[in-house]
Structure formats: C-alpha cells, structure tokens
N, CA, C and O of each residue as an XYZ file, in Angstrom:
332
protein
N      -8.286      0.510     20.553
C      -9.854     -0.565     21.012
C     -10.666     -0.524     21.075
O     -10.876      0.255     22.004
N     -11.546     -0.852     20.698
C     -12.819     -0.197     20.993
C     -13.446     -1.103     21.952
O     -12.675     -1.965     22.374
N     -15.078     -1.153     22.580
C     -15.453     -2.146     23.851
C     -16.267     -2.008     23.421
O     -16.544     -0.818     23.269
N     -17.653     -3.385     22.698
C     -18.283     -3.649     22.622
C     -19.652     -3.901     23.352
O     -20.843     -4.102     23.114
N     -19.288     -3.846     23.770
C     -20.092     -4.958     25.666
C     -20.795     -3.737     26.721
O     -19.779     -3.206     27.168
N     -21.831     -3.105     27.271
C     -21.636     -2.256     28.203
C     -20.886     -2.884     30.197
O     -20.963     -3.601     31.194
N     -20.330     -1.954     29.530
C     -19.153     -2.662     31.385
C     -20.278     -2.572     32.420
O     -20.799     -1.486     32.674
N     -20.732     -3.943     33.142
C     -21.692     -3.550     34.823
C     -22.772     -4.197     34.503
O     -23.328     -4.947     35.306
N     -23.422     -3.889     32.687
C     -25.022     -4.934     32.620
C     -23.853     -6.233     31.678
O     -23.768     -7.287     32.308
N     -23.309     -6.218     30.785
C     -23.252     -7.790     30.071
C     -21.654     -8.378     31.165
O     -20.936     -9.378     31.139
N     -21.690     -7.348     31.853
C     -20.186     -8.051     31.731
C     -19.465     -7.038     33.389
O     -19.448     -5.860     33.746
N     -18.914     -8.542     34.030
C     -18.524     -7.704     35.526
C     -17.105     -7.333     35.095
O     -16.845     -7.539     33.909
N     -16.191     -6.842     35.835
C     -13.937     -7.795     35.021
C     -14.062     -7.123     34.379
O     -14.919     -6.304     34.048
N     -13.153     -7.421     34.119
C     -12.299     -7.103     32.287
C     -12.239     -5.675     31.874
O     -12.372     -4.913     30.916
N     -11.946     -5.751     33.220
C     -11.375     -3.885     32.965
C      -9.021     -4.101     31.661
O      -8.075     -4.766     31.238
N      -9.719     -2.867     31.845
C      -7.926     -3.245     31.064
C      -7.119     -2.941     32.044
O      -7.325     -2.558     33.195
N      -5.590     -3.296     31.070
C      -4.204     -3.121     32.341
C      -3.312     -2.226     31.496
O      -3.695     -1.894     30.374
N      -2.696     -2.012     31.749
C      -1.910     -1.261     31.235
C      -0.560     -1.212     32.683
O      -0.918     -0.692     33.739
N       0.510     -1.627     32.604
C       1.441     -2.169     33.924
C       2.993     -1.271     32.999
O       3.266     -1.747     31.897
N       3.689     -0.321     33.395
C       4.888      0.659     32.956
C       5.892     -0.634     33.976
O       5.525     -1.281     34.957
N       6.793     -0.634     33.486
C       7.812     -1.151     34.257
C       9.397     -0.344     33.774
O      10.044     -0.101     32.755
N       9.475     -0.132     35.384
C       9.983      0.648     35.796
C      11.553      0.430     36.288
O      11.707     -0.053     37.410
N      12.563      0.717     35.612
C      14.122      0.762     36.338
C      14.303      1.001     37.144
O      14.237      2.195     37.435
N      14.735     -0.145     38.280
C      15.160      0.010     39.402
C      13.986      0.177     40.630
O      14.439      0.328     41.764
N      12.472      0.157     40.466
C      11.692      0.208     40.439
C       9.740     -0.113     40.348
O       9.255      0.255     39.278
N       8.905     -0.629     41.192
C       8.233     -1.206     41.248
C       7.605     -0.197     40.297
O       7.507      1.015     40.104
N       7.194     -1.502     39.759
C       6.430     -1.542     38.222
C       4.548     -1.102     38.493
O       3.562     -1.291     39.206
N       4.814     -0.757     37.902
C       3.706      0.768     37.940
C       1.917      0.152     36.889
O       1.907     -0.104     35.685
N       0.650      0.074     37.846
C      -0.484     -0.800     37.161
C      -1.475      0.531     36.505
O      -1.332      1.580     37.134
N      -1.936      0.560     35.946
C      -2.560      0.962     35.415
C      -4.684      0.546     35.160
O      -4.676      0.309     33.952
N      -6.544      0.337     35.714
C      -6.876      0.116     35.317
C      -8.026      0.268     34.905
O      -8.800      0.466     35.841
N      -8.701      0.268     33.518
C      -8.868      1.436     32.953
C     -10.300      0.079     32.780
O      -9.987     -1.033     32.355
N     -11.860      0.405     33.183
C     -13.248     -0.607     32.773
C     -13.174     -0.080     31.044
O     -12.798      1.085     31.180
N     -13.288     -0.252     29.945
C     -14.153      0.168     28.583
C     -15.136     -0.260     28.528
O     -15.468     -1.446     28.521
N     -16.034      1.101     28.457
C     -17.204      1.412     28.138
C     -17.397      0.820     26.823
O     -16.567      0.272     26.098
N     -18.737      1.042     26.630
C     -19.470      0.997     25.203
C     -19.456      1.794     24.497
O     -20.283      2.682     24.705
N     -18.484      1.956     23.210
C     -18.184      2.624     22.289
C     -17.568      2.555     22.892
O     -17.448      1.472     23.465
N     -16.715      3.636     23.223
C     -15.532      4.260     23.647
C     -14.313      3.732     23.515
O     -14.095      2.781     24.266
N     -13.247      4.125     22.629
C     -11.918      3.507     22.008
C     -11.091      3.573     23.121
O     -11.585      3.806     24.224
N      -9.741      3.375     22.962
C      -8.581      3.376     24.146
C      -7.237      3.087     23.463
O      -6.768      1.950     23.500
N      -6.539      4.208     22.770
C      -5.134      3.947     21.765
C      -3.649      4.025     23.084
O      -3.215      4.766     23.967
N      -3.351      2.673     22.401
C      -2.818      2.605     23.793
C      -1.250      2.126     22.935
O      -1.232      2.075     21.705
N       0.136      1.766     23.866
C       1.087      1.741     22.802
C       1.691      0.324     23.033
O       1.682      0.281     24.264
N       2.185     -0.805     22.633
C       2.113     -2.400     22.838
C       3.440     -2.353     23.284
O       3.763     -3.199     24.118
N       4.381     -1.446     22.860
C       5.958     -2.620     23.646
C       6.703     -1.039     24.527
O       7.246     -1.231     25.615
N       6.675     -0.210     24.200
C       7.172      0.913     24.618
C       7.122      2.514     24.291
O       7.107      3.009     23.163
N       7.094      3.420     25.920
C       6.864      4.016     25.714
C       7.291      5.598     25.754
O       7.477      5.515     26.968
N       7.519      6.584     25.554
C       8.540      7.515     25.759
C       8.807      8.076     26.881
O       7.992      7.792     27.759
N      10.015      9.076     27.329
C      10.023      8.594     29.020
C      11.506      9.489     29.312
O      12.550      9.033     28.845
N      11.522     10.631     30.018
C      11.560     11.729     30.309
C      12.742     11.935     31.667
O      12.691     12.287     32.845
N      13.996     11.390     30.493
C      15.264     10.760     31.302
C      16.080     12.411     31.695
O      15.844     13.537     31.256
N      17.151     11.886     32.757
C      17.837     13.230     33.163
C      18.426     13.187     32.630
O      18.360     14.329     32.176
N      19.656     12.449     31.808
C      19.786     12.705     30.000
C      19.586     12.922     28.735
O      20.292     13.155     27.754
N      17.477     12.686     29.156
C      17.400     13.475     27.797
C      15.419     12.245     28.167
O      14.504     12.168     28.987
N      15.871     11.638     26.909
C      14.425     10.360     26.387
C      14.505      9.821     25.630
O      14.731     10.140     24.463
N      14.207      8.036     26.465
C      14.289      6.551     26.726
C      12.742      6.240     26.344
O      11.668      6.800     26.562
N      13.250      4.827     25.526
C      11.903      3.858     25.742
C      11.614      3.663     27.513
O      12.267      4.081     28.469
N      10.466      2.920     27.456
C       9.759      2.599     28.932
C       8.854      1.838     28.305
O       7.899      2.021     27.550
N       9.625      0.566     29.024
C       8.645     -0.990     27.994
C       7.924     -0.761     29.032
O       8.094     -0.706     30.250
N       6.586     -0.567     27.865
C       5.348     -1.207     28.870
C       4.107     -2.567     28.403
O       4.066     -3.044     27.269
N       2.876     -3.146     29.935
C       3.004     -4.441     29.142
C       1.101     -3.628     28.689
O       0.533     -2.547     28.840
N       0.723     -5.270     27.982
C      -0.798     -4.950     28.542
C      -1.648     -6.075     28.343
O      -1.501     -6.981     27.523
N      -2.790     -5.877     29.402
C      -3.119     -7.088     29.518
C      -5.095     -6.301     29.360
O      -5.589     -5.209     29.082
N      -5.671     -7.899     29.801
C      -6.903     -8.155     31.048
C      -7.053     -8.781     31.815
O      -6.820     -9.969     32.036
N      -7.845     -7.322     32.751
C      -8.797     -8.017     33.596
C      -9.387     -9.752     33.460
O     -10.000    -10.166     32.476
N      -9.033    -10.599     34.685
C     -10.221    -11.451     34.216
C     -11.412    -10.904     34.217
O     -11.815    -10.069     35.027
N     -12.270    -11.570     32.896
C     -13.816    -12.122     33.359
C     -14.827    -12.028     34.149
O     -15.573    -11.626     33.256
N     -15.454    -12.049     34.996
C     -16.013    -12.137     37.010
C     -17.256    -12.816     36.003
O     -17.114    -13.989     35.657
N     -18.281    -12.167     35.618
C     -19.628    -12.394     35.169
C     -20.180    -11.919     33.525
O     -20.504    -10.742     33.368
N     -20.255    -12.817     32.427
C     -20.654    -12.261     32.014
C     -19.841    -12.575     30.619
O     -19.144    -13.585     30.722
N     -19.777    -11.896     29.270
C     -19.152    -12.019     27.667
C     -18.501    -10.802     27.840
O     -19.328     -9.900     27.968
N     -17.503    -10.469     27.888
C     -16.537     -9.059     27.330
C     -15.812     -9.241     25.263
O     -14.743     -9.560     24.741
N     -17.054     -8.851     24.826
C     -15.948     -7.952     23.953
C     -16.063     -7.109     23.058
O     -16.999     -6.338     22.848
N     -14.308     -7.353     22.053
C     -13.923     -5.313     22.415
C     -13.915     -5.650     20.503
O     -14.662     -6.348     19.818
N     -12.955     -4.961     20.211
C     -12.499     -4.976     18.871
C     -11.593     -4.225     18.691
O     -11.735     -3.034     18.966
N     -10.049     -4.863     18.024
C      -8.982     -4.095     18.328
C      -8.783     -3.855     16.639
O      -9.303     -4.495     15.725
N      -7.883     -2.748     16.571
C      -8.088     -1.913     15.380
C      -5.583     -2.039     15.924
O      -4.904     -1.620     16.862
N      -5.316     -2.735     14.791
C      -3.803     -2.748     14.895
C      -3.070     -1.651     13.885
O      -3.391     -1.432     12.717
N      -1.981     -1.006     14.654
C      -1.822     -0.036     13.804
C       0.158     -0.122     13.987
O       0.863      0.289     14.909
N       0.425     -0.612     13.082
C       2.661     -0.979     13.399
C       2.289     -0.717     11.457
O       1.409     -0.476     10.631
N       4.243     -1.097     11.725
C       4.921     -1.870     10.667
C       4.788     -3.076     10.597
O       4.186     -2.933      9.533
N       4.785     -4.083     10.725
C       5.201     -5.448     10.777
C       6.528     -5.993      9.843
O       7.028     -7.113      9.944
N       7.024     -4.774      8.789
C       8.130     -5.386      8.762
C       9.562     -5.803      9.429
O      10.334     -6.545      8.821
C-alpha cells in the first residue's frame, strides 16, 4: 500500500492497523500512520511464527482506523495467487 495524501495536513486519523491474533493470549495490535509516498508491505492472512515445535501460521488482521478529518487516499497493489 502506498500513501497518496499527506498525513496531518490532508487528513487526520486513518492509521493503518495490524492485529496479530495469538492463541490463548490477548491479541496484539500495531498502528502506523502512512506518510505520503511511503509504502507498506503486509500480510493479508497469516505470518510465520516460531513455536517450541518449529514454525506455524499466525493469523493476522489488517484495516484502517477512523479518518477524523479530511480525505485519505492510498494505492493498494495486491500480489497473491488467486487460484
């Protein structure tokens, strides 16, 4: 995703959100404002997680917080195999 508007000038709010859903633990969220012209690469479903038994899939969610003022535009490029 690439930010097309200037954060703080063209809009407020609208931070990019990632939530890691952890088994038997509280979910962990991260918020990041997307600056104009900056890009962000993120997983849309799972990420590799190291466990005591090796590696497993860690479920992830993504979204955007509420835009409080102005308008926020972003360019999303999707890279996945849809078959």
